[in-house]
N, C-alpha and C positions, 0 to 999 in steps of 0.2 A: 733907668729912672729912678725916681724917687717914688719912698712908698712911705704910706703911714698907717699902722695899723691901731685901732680903737679896740681895747680889751674892757672887761669888766663893766661898771656902772655905766660906764663913758660909752659903752657898745649897747648896753643894754640895762636900762634901769631896771631894775626889778622889784616888784612891790615887797613889803617886809615881813609879809605875813607867814611866812616858813624860813626866814632867817638864813636865806640860801644866797644874798649878796656878794658876801667875800668868798663864801664857796664855789659861787660860780666864776669869782675873778681869778680866783686859785689855779681853777679848772683853764680858763682860758691860758693864763700864764705858763702852767705846764704844757699844754699841747702847744701853744706858740713855741716856747723854748724845743719842743719835740722836733718841730718843722724846722725851725731852723736849723738845729742840729743836723737833721737829715739833709737840708739845703747844702748844709757845709761840707757836710761828708761827699755830697755828688759832685760839688765843685772840685774837692780835692782829688777825686778818680776820675774827675771829667766824665762825667756821665749825661751830661747834657740839663744840668741844674739848671732851675728857671723860678727867679724869685716870683714872678707872678702867680705861676702855678703852684709854688709851694703855699702862699698866702690863702688862693684860693680855695684849696685842700684843709686848711687852717678852718677856714671859715665854714666850708661844708661838713668839718668834723664837730663845730663847736653850735652849727644853727639849730637843730633837733632837741637837743638836750637843753638848750638854753631858753630855746620857746617854750617846750612842755612844761620846764619847770617855771617859768613865767605864768603860763596861762593857770597852773595849777595854784599859785601863790595867788593872783587875781581873783579867782573862785573862793579861794578860803578867806580872802578879805572880804569878800560880798559877802559870804557865809556870815563871818564874824561882825560885822559892821552894818552891812546892807539891811534896810528896814523891809522884810518881806516875812511872807511865810516861813521861809528857811531860819531867819531870826527865831523865830517862834519854836521850831524844831530843834536848833541850837540850846536855845533855853532851858528845854524842858529835858534833852539829853544830857546837858553837862548836872543839871541838878539833879539827876537819877543817877550819873556815874559818882556824882559827890557825894549822896546817901548812901549809895553801894560799896564806897570804899575804892573805889576803880581810879578815881582822880588822883587820891592819895597815894595810892602803891605806884602808879604809872609816872605820874609829874613829879612829885616830892621827892620820892626814893632817889630819883637821878639827878635833884638841883644840890642833894646834900651830898659832899664830896665825904668818900668813903678811905679812911686812913688806917 
């Protein structure tokens, strides 16, 4: 049979709030390559390799982590841009963390390259 594999944002559009789109695409690619390699090894040793089974295993391996990070990104996005009580909490939290110097230490220190 003929098969098509969809990976990365084509398979699961990732909300941008955790910056995970490219990471998930890389994990999809790595997992798919692993399953293809496994399939090819099984074909060479004649152990009953089946493309359909290999692709289903790929899907099962990626479903939970991808769904989990997508939900987390969507929730964070709602917290960041949603008009709600949570946005008030967010504003106060970041204001206090900024005044306490935590935001600078956590965010800006990692943004500056260390040479």
